[in-house]
Steps between C-alpha positions, in 0.01 A plus 500: 500500500836325551325221692256435207793489255676256717192278503499494119862391493432211732202381298698529174774275654249236606331497168830459321620223727152310458523540126856359479408203743212419266699520180794294631253235635357461150839484337600144564872464475548881503459533877845596615605739781145606554569691815793697327270578195230628730730716694631664188141547385407659829787744486427586128132532578564736785745704290253528211221601736720779647616624157140490368388704799787753483430561132124520529490866481754523211289249304200713515682769300638262243367513140254230395756344269737460792252293699437244220820311451619124496534395844791299656318172522437504124828313438464263807419152359383390852219759471421449135482137373636264767237258646223658292277331239614527140322557166502171306727410201609152364685312231269262310592189693462683830144617402402138444585432871295801613168447692286742680482265803877520543544872409608652838460854351161426333288721730734793422519457121118483425338805359175575678369795287259408217547646159291827498282580207628801305289785366309423180740595228221643287416745790854648487584825310789496251725805550614512142418333161799283497367292790336154444282343773570141377874507522637310804817559684723233658759635737801282554648635828803416718334529841805393696877511467538122493304177471569379844501665840153678452250532768137435417387820656805735481806572711622793701758583221468734194548242232174434337321634191182668639308479169273807453357472159223244556227721336687472178558132465285200464739219598822495688773252464703444823842487341768273654698178470861429461716182446657547840192539704189353332318515157137495601395803702159549667401862561516595852152561656570874582530564129211281415276672767603852371418382147177348577385809694540688172333232288833394342591140446845390636678198348823324570788411286645176373861572378720281284818697460749502217829311544682828544293556811541151639213326322498117473308288270427267789274764665306528180468114481375517870247765409362325208491135623194325391327187648369213313150610581561835310539717812776751569591477864661849524194654327288346765725645771488843340131485514493388859730772609306770327166391640650433851685834531210700325680660203389498138721290272847464352738661241701233314849634415688218318839610370712197568675395176686205623862398397659300225491186715133566604336741253156649499284289268159492327400257764535786753279719297236230455508431871463865580193528277347196675606655844319823427190336361485264809526795727213691350291189479537436868488871613330718246444782762872536546701735275772350285730725306766365265815686405605525143835295514506130410357428160265206410806334343690512825735783435583803704401768251317808630250594228399844652160437341234238466629275221454144361786404727319580822128539431442135601570595867173699481297287266560151350456424137162364559389823668519386871605776747840456678638795710285800570731755364857551376764758600690592186873573520616854515686547177205590276577874588866489402634691198598175333152334531262802496471492113348159524211631687490186719192604706287555190612151370402364838167653481447336156603161605270524798215583284575198278528270808193660665719616795387811691771754418476643849639164628833616357725702714757726327808478727664823595837477688528764768758324701817512291475857394262637752202730462634685195517184287401617134174341390346533157149553614368530139576139448301407816191690394494482121371151464188586703390757235586270209309200643199691632260284297648173634457609857142584453454156338689320773292673774176402339608140439621458862206677679692808602343844531455620138631840608863416452729789566789524267 
């Protein structure tokens, strides 16, 4: 028995040495004192093997909770991110330089799982009378702790959001972006694959931050630049990235207000409307969600509803479609604004403009105050009852199933 244990130690030492030689050979300028490093690793490997064998009997008697803990290598950067492919993110000018042919990490960032077909919604049973089968849920989820340094297929460290509510959502926004790392964030393929397996679309985020968070009007200008032929180069790149990587579209989050010397203007708003229209014309199959922030007058003024100041980001005055949907800001449920019944007003304007009310997402902020954030659910549901007739009429006019569930 002792001879067999000794053999295991020798094999462990040889494997550890081989791994270190391989890693240092790939590390370019980091190959320093290789023999010394291997010697240390040999000693540590032997000690760890002895310790593991000595405690084998004790481990068998430990509780299950004791067996599952964060291991030592969890904090070792050499074993987490160094020399590994990275999930993609860019500033607008950097995105213009991106090409699939030159993307060294391309093979790792492509989702290979097709979008699964979900169960027919009319075949599902409602558990209570308050449910509505036509309501859609858009989850905005922070999947990683930062914009940069994320592996396309996970790392051996406990720093990821393993999203587990796929059956309850229709679309997931891969939340990220920062002024110090990058503003345009493509969802990593592990998240896209998981979403697609459950029939959930996964979209990336385009983030133009406020000045307080490092936002610059130059970045917005880069995003919205328009060529003489009417094309928007960054929109073309957003389409190319989504189609190449295999995810389902983008969430446009424009909150840059500019500064006194270079303020936000109506021209920015006009360009944004053109940008969105151009995107949908070029890629109607890709999702496009616009955040209720910049008004059509070029002001940073969150409406918390569909209003005359933002409706043109969904439909132009002549009735042409722009973005697919709008994410309404969170404050409709606050004590100050609740008496205004902003969701009811949004449904009324949607009816007037022939916009599907289910293309309006009522924002609920569960980040700043956590899971116990107070929500006035009566405001969320009341408009459905009061506008029942409109919903039936809309369904009939647009070829939807006449059995609209309200």
